[in-house]
C-alpha positions in Angstrom: 18.9 -44.2 -1.4 21.7 -42.7 0.8 20.6 -39.8 2.9 22.3 -36.6 1.8 24.8 -35.0 4.1 24.2 -31.3 4.6 28.0 -30.8 5.0 28.6 -31.8 1.4 26.6 -28.9 0.0 26.8 -25.1 -0.1 24.0 -23.2 1.6 22.3 -22.5 -1.7 22.8 -26.1 -3.0 21.3 -27.5 0.2 18.3 -25.2 -0.1 17.6 -26.3 -3.7 18.1 -30.0 -2.8 15.6 -29.7 0.0 13.1 -28.0 -2.3 13.5 -30.8 -4.9 13.0 -33.5 -2.3 9.9 -31.8 -1.0 8.4 -31.5 -4.4 9.1 -35.1 -5.3 7.5 -36.4 -2.1 4.4 -34.2 -2.8 4.1 -35.6 -6.2 4.4 -39.2 -5.0 1.7 -38.5 -2.3 -0.6 -37.1 -4.9 0.0 -40.0 -7.3 -0.7 -42.5 -4.6 -3.8 -40.8 -3.5 -5.2 -40.8 -7.1 -3.7 -44.2 -8.0 -1.9 -42.6 -10.9 1.7 -42.9 -12.1 3.8 -40.1 -10.4 3.9 -36.8 -12.3 7.5 -35.6 -13.2 8.7 -33.6 -10.2 9.2 -29.9 -10.4 12.9 -29.5 -10.4 13.1 -25.9 -9.0 10.9 -22.9 -8.4 12.2 -21.0 -11.5 10.6 -23.6 -13.8 7.1 -23.3 -12.5 4.6 -20.4 -12.4 1.0 -19.9 -11.4 -1.4 -17.5 -13.1 -4.5 -16.7 -11.0 -7.7 -15.6 -12.5 -10.6 -14.7 -10.1 -13.1 -17.3 -11.2 -14.9 -19.1 -8.4 -13.1 -22.4 -9.1 -9.9 -21.0 -7.4 -11.6 -20.5 -4.0 -10.3 -23.8 -2.3 -6.7 -23.1 -3.2 -4.3 -22.2 -0.4 -2.7 -19.1 -2.1 0.2 -18.6 0.4 1.4 -22.1 -0.3 1.9 -21.5 -4.0 5.0 -19.3 -3.6 6.9 -22.3 -2.2 6.7 -23.8 -5.7 7.1 -20.9 -8.1 6.2 -17.4 -9.1 2.6 -16.2 -8.8 0.9 -13.8 -11.2 -2.5 -12.4 -10.2 -5.1 -9.9 -11.4 -7.1 -7.0 -10.2 -8.6 -7.2 -6.7 -6.5 -10.1 -5.7 -4.2 -7.7 -4.0 -6.9 -7.1 -1.3 -6.2 -10.5 0.2 -2.9 -11.7 -1.2 0.4 -10.4 -2.5 1.3 -12.2 -5.8 4.8 -11.7 -7.2 3.2 -9.8 -10.1 -0.2 -8.0 -10.1 -1.8 -7.2 -13.5 -4.7 -4.8 -13.8 -5.8 -3.2 -17.1 -9.2 -1.9 -16.1 -8.9 1.8 -15.3 -11.2 1.7 -12.2 -9.1 -1.1 -10.8 -5.9 0.7 -11.3 -7.3 3.8 -9.6 -8.3 1.6 -6.7 -4.9 0.1 -6.5 -3.3 3.5 -6.5 -5.7 4.8 -3.9 -4.4 2.2 -1.5 -0.7 2.8 -2.7 -0.4 -1.0 -3.2 2.3 -0.5 -5.8 4.6 1.1 -3.1 4.8 -2.2 -1.3 4.8 -4.4 -4.5 6.9 -3.0 -7.2 5.5 -5.4 -9.8 2.2 -3.9 -10.5 1.6 -3.9 -14.3 -0.9 -2.1 -16.5 -1.3 -0.5 -19.9 -0.3 3.2 -20.4 -3.2 5.7 -19.8 -3.4 9.4 -19.4 -5.3 8.9 -16.1 -2.1 7.5 -14.6 0.3 10.4 -15.3 0.5 11.5 -11.7 0.9 7.9 -10.4 4.3 6.5 -9.4 5.8 3.0 -9.2 3.5 1.5 -11.9 5.0 -0.7 -14.7 3.5 -0.2 -18.2 3.3 -2.7 -21.0 5.0 -1.2 -24.1 3.2 -1.4 -26.3 -0.2 -1.9 -24.7 -1.5 -5.5 -25.2 -5.1 -4.3 -25.4 -6.2 -7.6 -23.7 -8.1 -8.5 -20.5 -6.2 -8.8 -17.2 -6.2 -12.6 -17.0 -4.8 -13.4 -20.5 -2.3 -10.4 -20.1 -1.1 -12.0 -16.8 -0.7 -15.3 -18.6 1.2 -13.6 -21.5 3.6 -11.9 -18.9 4.3 -15.1 -17.1 5.0 -16.8 -20.4 7.5 -14.0 -21.3 9.6 -15.0 -18.2 10.1 -18.5 -19.7 9.1 -21.1 -17.1 8.8 -24.7 -18.3 5.2 -25.0 -17.0 2.4 -22.7 -16.1 -0.6 -23.6 -14.0 -3.7 -21.6 -15.0 -6.1 -21.2 -12.1 -9.5 -19.6 -11.9 -9.9 -19.1 -15.7 -13.5 -20.3 -15.6 -14.6 -18.5 -18.8 -18.4 -19.2 -18.4 -20.8 -17.8 -15.8 -22.0 -19.6 -12.8 -25.4 -21.1 -12.4 -25.3 -22.9 -15.7 -23.6 -20.0 -17.3 -26.2 -17.4 -16.4 -24.6 -15.2 -13.7 -21.4 -13.3 -13.1 -18.6 -15.6 -12.1 -16.0 -13.8 -9.9 -14.8 -14.2 -6.4 -15.1 -10.4 -5.9 -18.6 -10.0 -7.2 -20.7 -7.6 -5.1 -17.6 -5.5 -4.1 -16.2 -2.2 -5.4 -15.6 -2.1 -9.1 -17.2 -5.4 -9.8 -20.6 -6.5 -11.0 -23.3 -8.0 -8.8 -23.3 -11.7 -8.3 -26.8 -11.9 -9.9 -25.8 -10.0 -13.0 -25.5 -11.7 -16.3 -22.3 -13.6 -17.1 -19.5 -11.6 -18.9 -18.8 -12.6 -22.5 -15.7 -14.8 -22.4 -14.9 -15.1 -26.2 -12.1 -12.5 -26.1 -10.5 -14.1 -22.9 -10.6 -17.5 -24.6 -9.0 -16.2 -27.8 -6.3 -14.3 -26.0 -5.5 -17.4 -23.8 -5.2 -19.6 -26.9 -3.0 -17.1 -28.7 -0.5 -17.0 -25.8 -0.4 -20.8 -25.6 0.3 -21.1 -29.3 3.0 -18.4 -29.2 4.9 -20.3 -26.5 5.1 -24.0 -27.7 8.0 -24.8 -25.3 5.9 -24.0 -22.2 3.5 -26.6 -20.8 0.2 -25.1 -19.8 -2.0 -26.9 -17.2 -5.4 -25.4 -16.5 -6.7 -26.4 -13.1 -10.5 -27.1 -13.2 -13.3 -28.1 -11.0 -15.2 -31.2 -12.2 -18.0 -29.1 -13.8 -15.7 -26.5 -15.4 -16.1 -25.6 -19.1 -13.4 -27.2 -21.2 -13.4 -25.3 -24.5 -12.2 -27.2 -27.6 -10.1 -24.2 -28.7 -7.8 -25.1 -25.9 -8.1 -28.8 -25.9 -6.7 -29.1 -29.4 -3.4 -27.4 -28.4 -0.5 -29.9 -27.9 1.1 -27.9 -25.0 -2.2 -27.6 -23.1 -3.8 -30.0 -20.6 -6.1 -29.9 -17.6 -5.8 -31.1 -14.0 -8.7 -31.5 -11.7 -8.7 -29.3 -8.6 -8.6 -32.2 -6.2 -5.4 -33.5 -7.7 -3.8 -30.1 -7.8 -4.6 -29.5 -4.0 -2.8 -32.8 -3.1 0.3 -31.7 -4.9 0.5 -28.0 -4.1 0.0 -27.7 -0.4 2.2 -27.2 2.7 
């Protein structure tokens, strides 16, 4: 293949071409490492999004690397360590914490549901009407509304840790979160809301990134536009 000549492209065209080449090389490296056929390369960063839950399975992921590949949607206390493109928080205590630190003043894409407790707060974005869902599925729904071709779902573990017995969250034992030895949170509503979003957007390909021992619910497995990818494979593709 002839090496492209930078002089033949506009600045924007050259940037997009370099992104495409970078992604194609990453996909080929991952395929070689896994001895699998190459995955179709991501053509540009407007076609891929990442939705981050806070389950323990996402701990190994290099979050800053993700923005090189697409938009990032995150939830709740994620803002403490990382600035996603969109932050979604529907729990009142979390919104109060976010406002206390005035995070929405440096990230103008903080989204929540309307609530009288927020009447004096500025720079928040409100879902109209309120979704009435948990933060993770709401973030997935918002990302889907923006129409990417594929969405990687990360940190949606659903069940608890320690054989499902204890609270599964990266921010356990911190402000506004349960203790790590507390019982697992019921996941049925999260699962139903995730499935509803996937069904409502049949043109989007949803890929859930899972650790080898992650729970794989049949409610999602039966959906034609849903698949899973093991964490190790994901890390080989989406890294810098």
